[in-house]
C-alpha positions in Angstrom: 113.5 111.4 121.9 112.6 109.8 118.9 113.0 112.9 115.8 111.0 112.2 112.7 112.4 112.8 109.2 109.8 114.0 106.8 111.8 112.7 104.2 111.0 109.1 104.9 107.3 110.1 105.4 104.9 107.3 103.5 102.4 108.4 101.4 99.2 107.3 103.4 100.8 109.7 106.1 101.7 112.6 103.4 97.8 113.2 102.6 97.0 112.9 106.7 98.9 115.6 106.7 98.1 117.5 104.2 94.7 117.6 104.9 95.2 118.2 109.0 97.3 121.0 107.8 98.4 123.0 111.4 97.4 119.5 113.7 99.5 117.9 116.2 100.2 114.3 116.2 102.0 111.2 117.5 105.4 109.7 115.8 105.7 106.2 116.3 108.5 103.7 116.5 107.8 100.2 115.8 110.4 97.5 117.5 110.5 94.0 117.6 111.4 92.3 121.1 115.1 92.1 120.4 115.0 96.3 119.8 115.4 95.6 115.7 113.1 98.5 113.6 109.8 96.9 112.2 108.6 97.8 109.0 105.5 97.3 107.4 103.7 97.3 110.9 100.0 99.4 110.7 99.9 102.2 113.0 96.4 103.7 113.7 94.8 106.0 116.1 90.8 105.8 116.9 89.5 108.7 118.6 88.0 108.2 122.2 86.4 112.5 122.2 88.2 114.6 119.5 86.6 116.7 116.6 84.5 115.2 114.2 87.3 113.7 111.1 87.1 113.4 107.2 87.5 110.1 106.0 90.3 109.3 104.0 90.4 110.4 100.7 93.1 107.5 99.1 92.4 104.2 98.0 94.6 101.5 98.2 96.2 99.4 94.9 98.4 95.9 95.1 100.2 95.1 92.0 101.4 91.2 91.0 104.8 91.7 89.8 107.4 89.0 89.6 105.1 86.5 91.5 104.9 88.6 94.0 101.9 90.9 95.8 103.4 94.4 96.3 103.5 96.0 98.7 103.1 93.0 101.4 100.9 95.1 103.1 98.0 97.6 102.9 96.1 99.4 105.1 92.8 101.5 104.0 89.7 102.6 106.2 86.9 100.9 105.7 85.1 101.4 102.8 88.1 102.0 100.7 88.4 100.6 97.4 91.9 98.9 96.4 93.3 98.1 93.1 94.8 94.5 91.5 96.7 95.3 88.2 98.6 92.7 87.1 102.0 93.3 85.6 103.1 89.7 85.1 102.7 88.1 81.7 101.2 85.2 83.4 97.7 84.4 84.8 96.5 85.2 88.6 93.8 83.9 90.3 93.7 86.5 93.3 91.3 85.0 96.6 90.6 85.3 100.0 89.0 83.3 102.5 89.5 86.1 105.3 86.1 87.0 107.2 86.8 91.0 106.8 86.0 90.0 102.8 85.9 87.2 101.3 86.8 87.0 97.6 87.6 85.0 94.4 89.0 87.3 91.3 90.8 86.1 88.4 93.1 88.1 86.8 94.9 87.8 83.4 98.1 89.7 81.9 97.9 93.3 81.2 94.3 93.4 82.4 93.2 95.0 85.8 89.6 93.3 87.1 87.5 95.8 88.9 88.4 97.4 92.1 87.5 95.3 95.6 85.7 97.0 97.9 86.5 96.4 101.8 83.6 97.6 103.9 84.6 95.7 107.0 87.0 96.5 109.4 89.8 93.4 110.3 92.6 91.8 108.4 92.4 90.1 105.0 95.1 87.7 103.5 95.3 87.7 100.1 96.6 84.3 97.9 96.8 83.3 94.6 94.9 80.0 93.5 98.3 79.6 90.9 101.1 80.7 92.7 100.9 78.8 96.0 103.9 81.3 97.6 102.0 84.7 96.8 101.1 86.1 99.7 99.7 89.5 101.2 97.5 91.6 104.1 95.5 94.3 103.9 94.7 95.5 107.1 91.0 97.6 107.0 90.4 100.2 110.0 87.6 102.4 111.1 89.7 105.3 111.4 90.9 108.1 108.7 94.5 108.1 110.9 96.8 105.8 110.1 100.2 104.9 108.7 102.7 101.8 107.8 106.2 102.0 109.6 109.0 102.7 107.0 112.1 100.5 107.2 113.6 102.5 110.3 110.7 101.4 112.0 108.9 104.9 112.1 105.6 106.5 111.0 103.8 109.8 112.1 100.3 110.3 112.0 98.9 114.1 112.2 95.7 114.3 114.4 93.6 117.0 115.3 94.3 118.8 118.7 91.8 118.4 121.6 90.9 115.3 121.4 91.9 111.8 123.3 93.2 108.9 121.8 94.2 105.8 121.6 97.0 104.2 119.3 97.5 100.8 118.2 100.1 98.6 116.2 99.5 95.7 114.1 102.0 93.2 112.5 101.1 90.3 110.5 104.0 88.2 112.1 103.1 89.5 115.7 102.9 86.2 118.4 99.5 85.7 119.4 98.3 88.1 117.1 98.2 91.1 119.8 97.1 94.5 118.8 98.9 96.5 122.1 97.5 100.4 122.1 98.5 103.3 124.4 96.6 106.1 124.9 97.2 109.7 124.5 95.6 113.0 124.4 96.7 115.8 122.1 96.2 119.5 123.2 96.4 122.6 121.5 100.0 124.2 120.8 101.4 120.9 122.0 105.0 119.0 120.4 104.0 115.7 118.6 103.1 112.7 121.5 105.5 109.9 120.8 104.5 105.9 121.2 106.9 103.2 120.9 106.3 99.6 120.5 107.4 96.6 121.0 105.9 93.6 119.5 107.2 90.4 120.0 107.3 88.1 116.7 106.4 84.7 116.0 109.9 82.6 115.3 111.1 82.0 112.0 110.1 79.4 109.7 112.5 76.3 109.4 114.5 76.4 106.1 112.7 73.9 103.5 115.4 70.9 103.7 113.9 69.9 100.2 116.0 73.1 98.6 118.7 72.6 101.0 122.0 71.3 98.9 123.0 68.2 99.2 
């Protein structure tokens, strides 16, 4: 049985656990098809029948630093804000063509623009018009129960007892874009449930021949 280490709990999970003190939950392990742990997998739980849930209170933040978006993957609940502080000494021009949230926002060194409100569930891919290699993902979910796996592929989500839930796992590099799911029932007094996902990944991109030594 998978054993969860609380000291590796993601921040988003910490506030959910605190808000759901006394609740049980689900411990999730995510791997690729070869059994390797998958970090940066968004795990979220949708209630089929469960007590009313409060909205998650945390907004998101994606900084620009070292000509990268940090973090690579962010997960927020529908209606949350995401802030984009620019900690580089160069200009960035963030954009998204994704249906879930299209925007075009110029950022300059040392400045932060107004946050974007992500009010539609889905996946948003971020880019920079100035630096083509910059890339990030925002997963927006219609539930307050979510987390992101750590380097060991692990995450845990606290849930109110007395409900039936669907656990889903999403990774930005999954082959075919599938989001597998598992159903579980949480009863008062139960130990945390466990769920394991194996996600097929897209083949690794070939190395850029132009950067190969002669």
